[in-house]
C-alpha positions as CSV (number, residue, x, y, z in Angstrom):
1,N,62.4,2.4,118.4
2,R,62.1,6.2,118.4
3,R,58.5,6.1,117.6
4,N,57.8,4.4,121.0
5,N,58.3,5.7,124.5
6,N,61.7,5.1,126.1
7,N,61.6,2.6,129.0
8,N,64.7,4.1,130.7
9,G,62.6,6.2,132.9
10,G,60.1,3.5,133.7
11,G,58.1,4.3,130.5
12,Y,56.6,1.8,128.2
13,Q,58.5,-1.1,126.7
14,P,59.5,-0.4,123.1
15,F,57.6,-2.4,120.5
16,D,59.3,-4.4,117.8
17,N,56.5,-3.3,115.6
18,T,53.1,-1.7,116.1
19,W,51.3,-5.1,116.0
20,N,53.5,-6.9,118.6
21,L,52.4,-5.5,121.9
22,T,53.9,-6.5,125.2
23,P,52.2,-9.8,126.4
24,P,49.6,-9.2,129.1
25,S,50.9,-8.7,132.7
26,Q,54.3,-10.2,132.0
27,K,56.2,-7.0,132.7
28,G,53.7,-5.1,134.7
29,G,52.4,-3.5,131.5
30,W,48.9,-3.0,130.3
31,N,46.4,-5.8,130.8
32,R,44.7,-7.0,127.7
33,N,41.3,-6.3,129.1
34,N,41.8,-2.8,130.6
35,G,44.1,0.1,130.6
36,Y,45.2,0.1,134.2
37,N,48.9,-0.3,134.8
38,N,49.9,-2.8,137.5
39,R,53.3,-1.2,138.0
40,N,54.1,0.5,141.3
41,G,51.0,-0.8,143.2
42,G,48.5,0.2,140.4
43,F,45.3,-1.6,139.7
44,V,45.4,-5.4,139.2
45,G,44.2,-6.6,135.8
46,F,40.7,-8.0,135.5
47,D,39.5,-10.8,133.3
48,D,36.4,-8.9,132.4
49,P,35.2,-5.2,132.7
50,D,32.3,-6.1,135.0
51,S,34.6,-7.3,137.7
52,M,36.5,-4.0,137.5
53,L,33.3,-2.0,137.9
54,L,32.1,-4.1,140.9
55,Q,35.4,-3.5,142.8
56,T,35.6,0.2,141.8
57,F,32.0,1.0,143.1
58,G,32.4,-1.3,146.0
59,D,35.4,0.7,147.2
60,M,33.4,3.9,146.9
61,S,30.4,2.6,149.0
62,G,31.9,4.3,152.1
63,L,31.9,7.6,150.3
64,Y,28.2,7.2,149.3
65,D,27.2,6.7,152.9
66,Q,28.8,10.0,153.8
67,W,27.4,11.9,150.8
68,F,23.9,10.6,150.9
69,E,22.9,10.6,154.6
70,E,19.2,10.1,155.4
71,V,17.5,13.4,155.9
72,E,14.2,13.5,157.7
73,V,11.7,15.6,155.8
74,E,10.1,18.3,157.8
75,E,6.4,17.5,158.6
76,D,3.7,19.7,157.1
77,N,1.8,21.2,160.1
78,S,-0.5,23.5,158.1
79,P,-4.2,23.1,158.7
80,K,-5.9,20.4,156.6
81,F,-9.4,20.6,155.2
82,V,-11.7,18.1,153.4
83,N,-14.9,19.4,151.8
84,G,-14.5,22.7,153.8
85,R,-14.2,20.8,157.1
86,R,-11.1,21.0,159.3
87,V,-9.5,17.6,159.8
88,L,-6.9,16.9,162.5
89,V,-3.8,15.2,161.3
90,N,-0.7,13.9,163.2
91,K,0.5,16.3,165.9
92,E,-2.8,18.3,165.8
93,I,-4.4,15.3,167.5
94,E,-4.3,15.9,171.3
95,A,-6.4,12.9,172.5
96,P,-4.1,10.6,174.6
97,T,-5.9,7.4,173.7
98,L,-7.2,6.5,170.2
99,R,-9.1,3.7,168.4
100,V,-7.0,3.0,165.4
101,Q,-8.0,1.8,162.0
102,N,-5.8,0.9,159.0
103,A,-6.2,2.4,155.5
104,Q,-8.8,-0.2,154.7
105,K,-10.9,0.8,157.7
106,E,-10.1,-2.4,159.6
107,E,-9.7,-1.9,163.3
108,I,-6.2,-2.4,164.7
109,G,-7.0,-1.6,168.4
110,V,-7.0,1.0,171.1
111,M,-3.6,2.6,171.9
112,S,-1.8,5.8,172.7
113,F,-1.2,8.5,170.1
114,D,2.6,7.8,170.2
115,Q,2.0,4.1,169.4
116,A,-0.4,5.1,166.6
117,R,2.1,7.6,165.2
118,E,4.9,5.0,165.2
119,L,2.7,2.6,163.2
120,A,1.9,5.4,160.8
121,R,5.6,6.1,160.3
122,E,6.3,2.4,159.6
123,A,3.5,2.4,157.0
124,Q,4.6,5.8,155.6
125,A,1.2,7.2,156.4
126,D,-0.5,9.9,158.5
127,V,-2.7,9.6,161.6
128,V,-6.0,11.1,160.4
129,M,-8.9,11.9,162.8
130,V,-12.2,10.5,161.4
131,N,-14.4,10.6,164.4
132,E,-13.4,13.0,167.1
133,S,-16.6,12.5,169.2
134,G,-15.9,8.7,169.6
135,D,-15.0,7.2,172.9
136,P,-12.1,7.0,172.3
137,P,-11.7,9.1,169.2
138,V,-11.3,7.1,166.0
139,V,-8.3,7.7,163.6
140,R,-7.1,6.0,160.4
141,L,-3.6,5.4,159.4
142,I,-3.6,6.7,155.8
143,E,-1.8,9.2,153.7
144,F,-3.7,12.5,154.0
145,G,-3.8,13.2,150.3
146,K,-5.3,9.7,149.7
147,Y,-7.8,10.2,152.4
148,K,-8.9,13.6,151.0
149,F,-9.3,12.2,147.5
150,E,-11.3,9.3,148.8
151,I,-13.8,11.4,150.8
152,E,-14.2,14.1,148.1
153,R,-14.8,11.5,145.4
154,A,-17.5,9.8,147.6
155,T,-19.2,13.1,148.2
156,K,-19.2,14.0,144.4
157,Q,-20.7,10.6,143.6
158,K,-23.4,11.0,146.2
159,Q,-24.3,14.4,144.9
160,K,-24.3,13.2,141.3
161,S,-26.6,10.3,142.3
162,S,-28.9,12.6,144.2
163,K,-29.2,15.0,141.3
164,G,-29.7,12.2,138.9
165,T,-32.7,10.6,140.7
166,E,-35.9,11.1,138.7
167,T,-39.5,10.7,139.8
168,K,-41.9,8.9,137.5
169,E,-45.6,9.0,138.0
170,V,-48.0,6.2,137.7
171,R,-51.7,7.2,137.6
172,L,-54.7,5.1,138.4
173,R,-58.5,5.5,138.7
174,P,-60.8,3.7,141.1
175,V,-62.4,1.9,138.1
176,T,-59.1,0.6,136.7
177,E,-59.6,-3.0,135.5
178,A,-57.5,-5.9,136.5
179,H,-55.5,-6.0,133.2
180,D,-54.8,-2.3,133.4
181,Y,-53.8,-2.7,137.0
182,E,-51.1,-5.3,136.1
183,V,-49.8,-2.9,133.4
184,K,-49.4,-0.2,136.0
185,V,-47.6,-2.6,138.4
186,K,-45.1,-3.6,135.6
187,A,-44.5,0.1,134.7
188,A,-43.7,1.0,138.4
189,E,-41.4,-2.0,138.7
190,K,-39.5,-0.9,135.6
191,F,-39.0,2.6,136.9
192,L,-37.9,1.4,140.3
193,S,-35.4,-1.1,138.8
194,K,-33.7,1.8,137.0
195,G,-33.3,3.7,140.3
196,S,-36.1,6.2,139.8
197,K,-38.7,7.1,142.4
198,V,-42.3,6.4,141.6
199,K,-45.2,8.7,142.5
200,L,-48.5,6.7,142.6
201,T,-51.6,8.9,142.0
202,M,-55.2,7.8,142.4
203,Q,-57.4,10.3,140.7
204,F,-61.1,11.0,141.3
205,S,-63.4,12.9,139.0
206,G,-67.1,13.4,138.9
207,R,-69.1,10.4,140.0
208,E,-65.8,8.6,140.9
209,M,-65.7,10.5,144.1
210,R,-68.2,7.9,145.4
211,F,-65.4,5.2,145.1
212,K,-62.8,6.7,147.4
213,D,-62.8,3.6,149.6
214,Q,-62.3,1.4,146.5
215,G,-59.5,3.7,145.3
216,K,-57.7,3.6,148.7
217,E,-57.8,-0.2,148.8
218,M,-56.3,-0.3,145.3
219,M,-53.5,2.1,146.3
220,L,-52.7,0.0,149.4
221,K,-52.7,-3.2,147.3
222,L,-50.3,-1.6,144.8
223,I,-47.9,-0.5,147.6
224,E,-48.0,-4.0,149.0
225,D,-47.3,-5.5,145.5
226,L,-44.2,-3.3,145.2
227,S,-43.0,-3.7,148.8
228,S,-40.2,-6.2,147.8
229,I,-38.4,-3.6,145.7
230,A,-39.6,-0.2,147.1
231,K,-40.5,1.6,150.3
232,M,-42.7,4.6,151.0
233,D,-41.0,8.0,151.5
234,A,-44.0,9.2,153.5
235,P,-47.5,8.0,154.5
236,L,-50.3,7.9,151.9
237,S,-51.6,11.4,151.3
238,L,-55.4,11.5,151.2
239,K,-56.7,14.7,149.5
240,P,-60.3,15.4,148.3
241,S,-59.5,14.9,144.6
242,N,-56.6,12.4,144.8
243,F,-54.5,10.0,146.8
244,T,-50.7,10.1,146.4
245,V,-47.7,8.3,147.7
246,T,-44.0,8.3,146.6
247,L,-42.0,5.1,146.6
248,S,-38.2,4.9,146.5
249,P,-36.2,1.8,145.4
250,L,-34.7,-0.3,148.1
251,K,-30.8,-0.1,148.2
């Protein structure tokens, strides 16, 4: 058939008609599932395309090993800082013996720097100095970027907490009655439970100056009643016109 390639030169077999193709693999022709010719040592036919892909990429694995050789990334030896303070990392640490902690601050043991560095490589981490004055110095095996984020976040939270602390004042008089005293105690407890400091003030005016001893006893009693949830920042201040003390909530 002129419309088909001539087989005299090893070409394709002529077809009787365009719908009657050469049966699969009988004459070394095209396999029914792929277009690879098996003649002259060509590819062997596959029952399914997945098998063909597995053999093809399997034969190329040796080339991949040559193309994609493992390359060691050059270590960043630039100075490291956290909150403006220099932090020694990896090769900057010169101490021969170290007390080593993991990323969770759990102690691993005392060992040489080389041993600590090897453990850090296995964990894909850095050797970060956390206490240079220790005996021996203390390091953590943690990625430096993570360590920096952890420390800076803790510092910001501490600053935020410090700025957010309010001081509430509770005032008393030496002639305060029992019911009013209980109201003052509950008010102080409420402030302390919310994290605020409480300034207790005993005020004296006019003839009340004669009741300073009574006022002092009441102040000491109030401090004692709040001792389970608060502590004094400083001793009781005794001034001529008032007594004061500041209480902070227990952590």
